[in-house]
N, CA, C and O atoms as CSV, one atom per row, in Angstrom:
chain,resi,resn,atom,element,x,y,z
A,1,MET,N,N,115.613,77.156,103.471
A,1,MET,CA,C,116.982,76.718,103.466
A,1,MET,C,C,117.755,77.488,104.539
A,1,MET,O,O,117.630,78.709,104.630
A,2,PRO,N,N,118.547,76.793,105.345
A,2,PRO,CA,C,119.315,77.503,106.378
A,2,PRO,C,C,120.385,78.386,105.744
A,2,PRO,O,O,120.844,78.129,104.631
A,3,VAL,N,N,120.768,79.418,106.465
A,3,VAL,CA,C,121.791,80.309,105.947
A,3,VAL,C,C,123.137,79.598,105.932
A,3,VAL,O,O,123.396,78.702,106.736
A,4,SER,N,N,123.975,80.013,105.010
A,4,SER,CA,C,125.293,79.390,104.861
A,4,SER,C,C,126.205,79.810,106.014
A,4,SER,O,O,125.957,80.824,106.666
A,5,PRO,N,N,127.257,79.033,106.263
A,5,PRO,CA,C,128.216,79.431,107.303
A,5,PRO,C,C,128.847,80.798,107.014
A,5,PRO,O,O,129.099,81.570,107.939
A,6,ASP,N,N,129.105,81.100,105.733
A,6,ASP,CA,C,129.670,82.413,105.389
A,6,ASP,C,C,128.706,83.536,105.741
A,6,ASP,O,O,129.118,84.588,106.232
A,7,THR,N,N,127.417,83.309,105.488
A,7,THR,CA,C,126.405,84.313,105.804
A,7,THR,C,C,126.291,84.500,107.309
A,7,THR,O,O,126.166,85.625,107.792
A,8,ARG,N,N,126.334,83.408,108.042
A,8,ARG,CA,C,126.281,83.502,109.509
A,8,ARG,C,C,127.500,84.270,110.029
A,8,ARG,O,O,127.373,85.094,110.935
A,9,ASP,N,N,128.670,84.003,109.463
A,9,ASP,CA,C,129.881,84.730,109.872
A,9,ASP,C,C,129.741,86.225,109.601
A,9,ASP,O,O,130.148,87.053,110.417
A,10,LEU,N,N,129.156,86.566,108.440
A,10,LEU,CA,C,128.947,87.977,108.119
A,10,LEU,C,C,127.987,88.619,109.120
A,10,LEU,O,O,128.196,89.755,109.544
A,11,CYS,N,N,126.941,87.894,109.494
A,11,CYS,CA,C,126.011,88.402,110.518
A,11,CYS,C,C,126.753,88.687,111.819
A,11,CYS,O,O,126.537,89.719,112.455
A,12,GLN,N,N,127.620,87.771,112.203
A,12,GLN,CA,C,128.370,87.954,113.452
A,12,GLN,C,C,129.319,89.145,113.368
A,12,GLN,O,O,129.604,89.791,114.377
A,13,ALA,N,N,129.809,89.434,112.162
A,13,ALA,CA,C,130.722,90.567,111.999
A,13,ALA,C,C,129.986,91.904,111.975
A,13,ALA,O,O,130.547,92.926,112.372
A,14,VAL,N,N,128.733,91.906,111.512
A,14,VAL,CA,C,128.002,93.156,111.299
A,14,VAL,C,C,127.069,93.494,112.457
A,14,VAL,O,O,126.970,94.657,112.848
A,15,PHE,N,N,126.387,92.501,113.008
A,15,PHE,CA,C,125.383,92.742,114.045
A,15,PHE,C,C,125.957,92.561,115.444
A,15,PHE,O,O,126.913,91.813,115.649
A,16,ALA,N,N,125.362,93.252,116.390
A,16,ALA,CA,C,125.726,93.081,117.795
A,16,ALA,C,C,125.448,91.631,118.191
A,16,ALA,O,O,124.539,91.006,117.643
A,17,PRO,N,N,126.220,91.089,119.135
A,17,PRO,CA,C,126.061,89.679,119.507
A,17,PRO,C,C,124.631,89.276,119.872
A,17,PRO,O,O,124.206,88.160,119.571
A,18,ASP,N,N,123.891,90.179,120.517
A,18,ASP,CA,C,122.529,89.839,120.917
A,18,ASP,C,C,121.534,89.889,119.752
A,18,ASP,O,O,120.380,89.493,119.914
A,19,LEU,N,N,121.965,90.368,118.587
A,19,LEU,CA,C,121.077,90.456,117.423
A,19,LEU,C,C,121.368,89.412,116.343
A,19,LEU,O,O,120.604,89.291,115.385
A,20,VAL,N,N,122.446,88.667,116.483
A,20,VAL,CA,C,122.854,87.736,115.428
A,20,VAL,C,C,121.762,86.709,115.132
A,20,VAL,O,O,121.409,86.503,113.970
A,21,GLU,N,N,121.236,86.078,116.143
A,21,GLU,CA,C,120.213,85.038,115.906
A,21,GLU,C,C,118.935,85.637,115.321
A,21,GLU,O,O,118.279,85.005,114.493
A,22,LEU,N,N,118.580,86.838,115.742
A,22,LEU,CA,C,117.411,87.508,115.151
A,22,LEU,C,C,117.661,87.822,113.678
A,22,LEU,O,O,116.766,87.677,112.846
A,23,ALA,N,N,118.873,88.250,113.363
A,23,ALA,CA,C,119.212,88.541,111.965
A,23,ALA,C,C,119.157,87.272,111.126
A,23,ALA,O,O,118.624,87.287,110.016
A,24,VAL,N,N,119.694,86.188,111.637
A,24,VAL,CA,C,119.650,84.907,110.916
A,24,VAL,C,C,118.198,84.476,110.701
A,24,VAL,O,O,117.848,83.982,109.629
A,25,SER,N,N,117.368,84.660,111.702
A,25,SER,CA,C,115.940,84.327,111.559
A,25,SER,C,C,115.282,85.198,110.497
A,25,SER,O,O,114.485,84.708,109.698
A,26,ALA,N,N,115.610,86.483,110.483
A,26,ALA,CA,C,115.045,87.387,109.474
A,26,ALA,C,C,115.453,86.960,108.075
A,26,ALA,O,O,114.651,87.041,107.145
A,27,LEU,N,N,116.682,86.509,107.914
A,27,LEU,CA,C,117.148,86.070,106.604
A,27,LEU,C,C,116.319,84.900,106.089
A,27,LEU,O,O,116.136,84.749,104.881
A,28,GLY,N,N,115.823,84.082,106.994
A,28,GLY,CA,C,114.994,82.943,106.607
A,28,GLY,C,C,113.663,83.334,106.002
A,28,GLY,O,O,112.977,82.490,105.425
A,29,THR,N,N,113.284,84.596,106.122
A,29,THR,CA,C,112.008,85.043,105.551
A,29,THR,C,C,112.109,85.340,104.067
A,29,THR,O,O,111.083,85.430,103.392
A,30,TYR,N,N,113.314,85.493,103.541
A,30,TYR,CA,C,113.480,85.788,102.114
A,30,TYR,C,C,113.291,84.506,101.317
A,30,TYR,O,O,113.948,83.496,101.570
A,31,ALA,N,N,112.389,84.566,100.356
A,31,ALA,CA,C,112.074,83.375,99.563
A,31,ALA,C,C,112.197,83.665,98.075
A,31,ALA,O,O,111.334,83.267,97.292
A,32,GLY,N,N,113.245,84.345,97.685
A,32,GLY,CA,C,113.422,84.700,96.283
A,32,GLY,C,C,114.669,84.067,95.700
A,32,GLY,O,O,115.314,83.231,96.334
A,33,PRO,N,N,115.002,84.478,94.476
A,33,PRO,CA,C,116.179,83.930,93.811
A,33,PRO,C,C,117.481,84.464,94.415
A,33,PRO,O,O,117.492,85.472,95.122
A,34,ASN,N,N,118.561,83.771,94.120
A,34,ASN,CA,C,119.912,84.176,94.555
A,34,ASN,C,C,119.978,84.387,96.059
A,34,ASN,O,O,120.500,85.396,96.533
A,35,GLU,N,N,119.454,83.443,96.790
A,35,GLU,CA,C,119.281,83.596,98.228
A,35,GLU,C,C,120.568,83.978,98.965
A,35,GLU,O,O,120.567,84.940,99.733
A,36,ALA,N,N,121.644,83.259,98.752
A,36,ALA,CA,C,122.880,83.540,99.494
A,36,ALA,C,C,123.401,84.938,99.174
A,36,ALA,O,O,123.830,85.662,100.072
A,37,TRP,N,N,123.363,85.319,97.893
A,37,TRP,CA,C,123.843,86.649,97.515
A,37,TRP,C,C,122.956,87.734,98.138
A,37,TRP,O,O,123.468,88.710,98.687
A,38,VAL,N,N,121.636,87.569,98.057
A,38,VAL,CA,C,120.706,88.549,98.623
A,38,VAL,C,C,120.920,88.662,100.121
A,38,VAL,O,O,120.956,89.770,100.658
A,39,HIS,N,N,121.062,87.525,100.810
A,39,HIS,CA,C,121.293,87.558,102.256
A,39,HIS,C,C,122.516,88.406,102.592
A,39,HIS,O,O,122.450,89.297,103.439
A,40,GLN,N,N,123.623,88.124,101.926
A,40,GLN,CA,C,124.860,88.826,102.251
A,40,GLN,C,C,124.800,90.301,101.868
A,40,GLN,O,O,125.317,91.153,102.590
A,41,ALA,N,N,124.172,90.603,100.740
A,41,ALA,CA,C,124.029,92.001,100.337
A,41,ALA,C,C,123.143,92.757,101.324
A,41,ALA,O,O,123.459,93.889,101.692
A,42,ALA,N,N,122.047,92.151,101.754
A,42,ALA,CA,C,121.145,92.807,102.704
A,42,ALA,C,C,121.836,93.044,104.045
A,42,ALA,O,O,121.613,94.069,104.689
A,43,ILE,N,N,122.662,92.110,104.457
A,43,ILE,CA,C,123.406,92.279,105.711
A,43,ILE,C,C,124.326,93.493,105.601
A,43,ILE,O,O,124.380,94.324,106.508
A,44,ARG,N,N,125.042,93.587,104.497
A,44,ARG,CA,C,125.961,94.723,104.325
A,44,ARG,C,C,125.198,96.047,104.259
A,44,ARG,O,O,125.607,97.032,104.873
A,45,LEU,N,N,124.096,96.069,103.516
A,45,LEU,CA,C,123.310,97.298,103.392
A,45,LEU,C,C,122.689,97.722,104.718
A,45,LEU,O,O,122.487,98.913,104.955
A,46,SER,N,N,122.389,96.767,105.574
A,46,SER,CA,C,121.720,97.078,106.839
A,46,SER,C,C,122.635,97.771,107.839
A,46,SER,O,O,122.159,98.416,108.774
A,47,GLU,N,N,123.945,97.643,107.649
A,47,GLU,CA,C,124.915,98.288,108.535
A,47,GLU,C,C,124.667,97.981,110.015
A,47,GLU,O,O,124.833,98.848,110.873
A,48,GLY,N,N,124.269,96.742,110.304
A,48,GLY,CA,C,124.097,96.309,111.685
A,48,GLY,C,C,122.781,96.683,112.330
A,48,GLY,O,O,122.605,96.476,113.531
A,49,GLU,N,N,121.852,97.229,111.565
A,49,GLU,CA,C,120.540,97.610,112.097
A,49,GLU,C,C,119.506,96.570,111.654
A,49,GLU,O,O,119.264,96.390,110.460
A,50,LEU,N,N,118.912,95.900,112.620
A,50,LEU,CA,C,117.984,94.810,112.324
A,50,LEU,C,C,116.770,95.269,111.519
A,50,LEU,O,O,116.329,94.562,110.613
A,51,HIS,N,N,116.225,96.447,111.839
A,51,HIS,CA,C,115.044,96.917,111.110
A,51,HIS,C,C,115.388,97.198,109.650
A,51,HIS,O,O,114.548,97.016,108.769
A,52,ARG,N,N,116.604,97.635,109.395
A,52,ARG,CA,C,117.023,97.863,108.008
A,52,ARG,C,C,117.122,96.540,107.254
A,52,ARG,O,O,116.758,96.462,106.080
A,53,LEU,N,N,117.607,95.512,107.920
A,53,LEU,CA,C,117.732,94.202,107.276
A,53,LEU,C,C,116.392,93.739,106.739
A,53,LEU,O,O,116.299,93.291,105.596
A,54,GLY,N,N,115.355,93.843,107.556
A,54,GLY,CA,C,114.014,93.443,107.124
A,54,GLY,C,C,113.537,94.250,105.930
A,54,GLY,O,O,112.951,93.696,105.001
A,55,ARG,N,N,113.782,95.545,105.946
A,55,ARG,CA,C,113.353,96.400,104.825
A,55,ARG,C,C,114.090,96.035,103.545
A,55,ARG,O,O,113.485,95.975,102.475
A,56,TRP,N,N,115.407,95.788,103.650
A,56,TRP,CA,C,116.170,95.422,102.451
A,56,TRP,C,C,115.719,94.075,101.902
A,56,TRP,O,O,115.658,93.895,100.686
A,57,LEU,N,N,115.400,93.124,102.781
A,57,LEU,CA,C,114.902,91.825,102.306
A,57,LEU,C,C,113.561,91.980,101.616
A,57,LEU,O,O,113.307,91.332,100.600
A,58,ASN,N,N,112.702,92.827,102.152
A,58,ASN,CA,C,111.413,93.088,101.497
A,58,ASN,C,C,111.622,93.710,100.123
A,58,ASN,O,O,110.937,93.346,99.167
A,59,GLU,N,N,112.554,94.638,100.017
A,59,GLU,CA,C,112.847,95.268,98.727
A,59,GLU,C,C,113.357,94.244,97.723
A,59,GLU,O,O,113.006,94.292,96.544
A,60,ALA,N,N,114.184,93.319,98.195
A,60,ALA,CA,C,114.704,92.275,97.307
A,60,ALA,C,C,113.577,91.391,96.785
A,60,ALA,O,O,113.613,90.966,95.630
A,61,GLU,N,N,112.582,91.110,97.615
A,61,GLU,CA,C,111.448,90.294,97.168
A,61,GLU,C,C,110.557,91.058,96.200
A,61,GLU,O,O,110.065,90.486,95.227
A,62,ARG,N,N,110.347,92.340,96.458
A,62,ARG,CA,C,109.434,93.122,95.613
A,62,ARG,C,C,110.084,93.575,94.315
A,62,ARG,O,O,109.499,93.440,93.241
A,63,ARG,N,N,111.286,94.108,94.414
A,63,ARG,CA,C,111.956,94.688,93.243
A,63,ARG,C,C,113.429,94.298,93.269
A,63,ARG,O,O,114.279,95.071,93.712
A,64,LEU,N,N,113.721,93.098,92.793
A,64,LEU,CA,C,115.078,92.573,92.856
A,64,LEU,C,C,116.063,93.447,92.081
A,64,LEU,O,O,117.194,93.638,92.527
A,65,GLU,N,N,115.658,93.975,90.944
A,65,GLU,CA,C,116.578,94.803,90.155
A,65,GLU,C,C,116.959,96.086,90.896
A,65,GLU,O,O,118.113,96.512,90.848
A,66,THR,N,N,116.002,96.695,91.572
A,66,THR,CA,C,116.304,97.892,92.364
A,66,THR,C,C,117.244,97.534,93.507
A,66,THR,O,O,118.206,98.253,93.778
A,67,PHE,N,N,116.964,96.431,94.169
A,67,PHE,CA,C,117.826,95.966,95.256
A,67,PHE,C,C,119.247,95.738,94.741
A,67,PHE,O,O,120.217,96.124,95.392
A,68,ARG,N,N,119.364,95.112,93.574
A,68,ARG,CA,C,120.692,94.871,92.984
A,68,ARG,C,C,121.440,96.191,92.767
A,68,ARG,O,O,122.651,96.256,92.981
A,69,TRP,N,N,120.731,97.238,92.348
A,69,TRP,CA,C,121.376,98.523,92.117
A,69,TRP,C,C,121.992,99.033,93.414
A,69,TRP,O,O,123.130,99.501,93.419
A,70,TYR,N,N,121.249,98.945,94.507
A,70,TYR,CA,C,121.769,99.412,95.789
A,70,TYR,C,C,122.879,98.503,96.315
A,70,TYR,O,O,123.825,98.983,96.940
A,71,ALA,N,N,122.776,97.220,96.072
A,71,ALA,CA,C,123.730,96.259,96.632
A,71,ALA,C,C,125.035,96.178,95.850
A,71,ALA,O,O,126.084,95.905,96.433
A,72,ASP,N,N,124.989,96.409,94.552
A,72,ASP,CA,C,126.191,96.347,93.717
A,72,ASP,C,C,126.817,97.728,93.592
A,72,ASP,O,O,126.296,98.716,94.107
A,73,GLU,N,N,127.920,97.771,92.912
A,73,GLU,CA,C,128.549,99.037,92.569
A,73,GLU,C,C,128.146,99.354,91.138
A,73,GLU,O,O,128.794,98.873,90.209
A,74,PRO,N,N,127.101,100.146,90.925
A,74,PRO,CA,C,126.647,100.415,89.558
A,74,PRO,C,C,127.684,101.219,88.774
A,74,PRO,O,O,128.359,102.095,89.316
A,75,ALA,N,N,127.789,100.903,87.504
A,75,ALA,CA,C,128.768,101.565,86.645
A,75,ALA,C,C,128.296,102.935,86.176
A,75,ALA,O,O,129.104,103.743,85.718
A,76,ASP,N,N,126.986,103.210,86.285
A,76,ASP,CA,C,126.450,104.448,85.730
A,76,ASP,C,C,126.473,105.636,86.688
A,76,ASP,O,O,126.012,106.719,86.327
A,77,VAL,N,N,126.996,105.459,87.893
A,77,VAL,CA,C,127.126,106.571,88.839
A,77,VAL,C,C,128.469,106.465,89.556
A,77,VAL,O,O,129.089,105.402,89.572
A,78,SER,N,N,128.904,107.551,90.138
A,78,SER,CA,C,130.162,107.541,90.880
A,78,SER,C,C,129.980,106.776,92.199
A,78,SER,O,O,128.865,106.669,92.708
A,79,PRO,N,N,131.066,106.254,92.740
A,79,PRO,CA,C,130.972,105.578,94.048
A,79,PRO,C,C,130.395,106.492,95.133
A,79,PRO,O,O,129.672,106.033,96.017
A,80,GLU,N,N,130.716,107.774,95.061
A,80,GLU,CA,C,130.203,108.718,96.060
A,80,GLU,C,C,128.686,108.871,95.946
A,80,GLU,O,O,127.979,108.912,96.953
A,81,SER,N,N,128.196,108.954,94.709
A,81,SER,CA,C,126.744,109.065,94.494
A,81,SER,C,C,126.034,107.801,94.952
A,81,SER,O,O,124.955,107.860,95.541
A,82,HIS,N,N,126.648,106.662,94.675
A,82,HIS,CA,C,126.045,105.390,95.096
A,82,HIS,C,C,125.977,105.314,96.618
A,82,HIS,O,O,124.949,104.931,97.176
A,83,ARG,N,N,127.060,105.674,97.287
A,83,ARG,CA,C,127.088,105.643,98.752
A,83,ARG,C,C,126.044,106.609,99.327
A,83,ARG,O,O,125.355,106.281,100.294
A,84,PHE,N,N,125.935,107.787,98.733
A,84,PHE,CA,C,124.923,108.739,99.174
A,84,PHE,C,C,123.528,108.125,99.045
A,84,PHE,O,O,122.704,108.275,99.947
A,85,ALA,N,N,123.256,107.437,97.936
A,85,ALA,CA,C,121.942,106.835,97.726
A,85,ALA,C,C,121.638,105.794,98.798
A,85,ALA,O,O,120.524,105.747,99.319
A,86,VAL,N,N,122.615,104.966,99.129
A,86,VAL,CA,C,122.413,103.951,100.170
A,86,VAL,C,C,122.175,104.622,101.518
A,86,VAL,O,O,121.266,104.232,102.251
A,87,GLU,N,N,122.972,105.615,101.847
A,87,GLU,CA,C,122.796,106.325,103.117
A,87,GLU,C,C,121.441,107.035,103.177
A,87,GLU,O,O,120.798,107.062,104.227
A,88,PHE,N,N,121.016,107.601,102.061
A,88,PHE,CA,C,119.733,108.288,102.005
A,88,PHE,C,C,118.584,107.310,102.270
A,88,PHE,O,O,117.689,107.598,103.064
A,89,ILE,N,N,118.614,106.164,101.604
A,89,ILE,CA,C,117.554,105.166,101.799
A,89,ILE,C,C,117.582,104.637,103.227
A,89,ILE,O,O,116.526,104.460,103.834
A,90,ASN,N,N,118.767,104.380,103.776
A,90,ASN,CA,C,118.835,103.926,105.166
A,90,ASN,C,C,118.276,104.979,106.112
A,90,ASN,O,O,117.641,104.631,107.108
A,91,ALA,N,N,118.494,106.243,105.827
A,91,ALA,CA,C,117.927,107.309,106.666
A,91,ALA,C,C,116.406,107.307,106.577
A,91,ALA,O,O,115.732,107.526,107.584
A,92,LEU,N,N,115.857,107.065,105.394
A,92,LEU,CA,C,114.399,106.967,105.256
A,92,LEU,C,C,113.862,105.775,106.040
A,92,LEU,O,O,112.820,105.863,106.688
A,93,ILE,N,N,114.574,104.677,105.974
A,93,ILE,CA,C,114.160,103.488,106.722
A,93,ILE,C,C,114.157,103.806,108.216
A,93,ILE,O,O,113.247,103.396,108.937
A,94,ASP,N,N,115.169,104.532,108.680
A,94,ASP,CA,C,115.277,104.854,110.102
A,94,ASP,C,C,114.158,105.765,110.592
A,94,ASP,O,O,113.846,105.766,111.783
A,95,LYS,N,N,113.549,106.540,109.697
A,95,LYS,CA,C,112.466,107.442,110.114
A,95,LYS,C,C,111.262,106.669,110.629
A,95,LYS,O,O,110.498,107.188,111.443
A,96,ASP,N,N,111.081,105.428,110.163
A,96,ASP,CA,C,109.915,104.646,110.540
A,96,ASP,C,C,110.151,103.733,111.741
A,96,ASP,O,O,109.265,102.963,112.112
A,97,VAL,N,N,111.313,103.809,112.341
A,97,VAL,CA,C,111.618,102.933,113.470
A,97,VAL,C,C,110.821,103.385,114.681
A,97,VAL,O,O,110.923,104.544,115.085
A,98,PRO,N,N,110.030,102.496,115.270
A,98,PRO,CA,C,109.283,102.889,116.457
A,98,PRO,C,C,110.226,103.129,117.643
A,98,PRO,O,O,111.209,102.413,117.837
A,99,GLU,N,N,109.903,104.125,118.401
A,99,GLU,CA,C,110.686,104.429,119.612
A,99,GLU,C,C,110.338,103.415,120.688
A,99,GLU,O,O,109.175,103.042,120.840
A,100,PRO,N,N,111.347,102.966,121.441
A,100,PRO,CA,C,111.027,102.060,122.545
A,100,PRO,C,C,110.206,102.789,123.597
A,100,PRO,O,O,110.376,103.991,123.806
A,101,PRO,N,N,109.323,102.064,124.253
A,101,PRO,CA,C,108.506,102.727,125.265
A,101,PRO,C,C,109.384,103.266,126.399
A,101,PRO,O,O,110.286,102.586,126.890
A,102,GLY,N,N,109.098,104.476,126.787
A,102,GLY,CA,C,109.853,105.115,127.852
A,102,GLY,C,C,109.024,105.162,129.127
A,102,GLY,O,O,107.865,104.749,129.153
A,103,PRO,N,N,109.635,105.663,130.159
A,103,PRO,CA,C,108.880,105.791,131.413
A,103,PRO,C,C,107.767,106.816,131.266
A,103,PRO,O,O,107.919,107.824,130.576
A,104,ARG,N,N,106.682,106.553,131.905
A,104,ARG,CA,C,105.525,107.445,131.841
A,104,ARG,C,C,105.342,108.167,133.127
A,104,ARG,O,O,104.414,108.965,133.260
């Protein structure tokens, strides 16, 4: 199913112009429930980083309840603790980003 116009607008607001179409293509790989909500939540969690978007979509497919915890504002922790958890996971995701090839 193609992404909704609202989801495309969110992609344009979050991702650099040259990454929007790649982000929209990545969203098409998610084949789980609540597609529009998952797409928009993953975009927000990715904070404009394409590699993070893919990881969040994979998490949504594997463990939707865990993904929901990160994407929503859980009532069982403070907003500061929740934000720290999201930043911590994004930092872990960033550790695995391959470096672009440099001059040799």
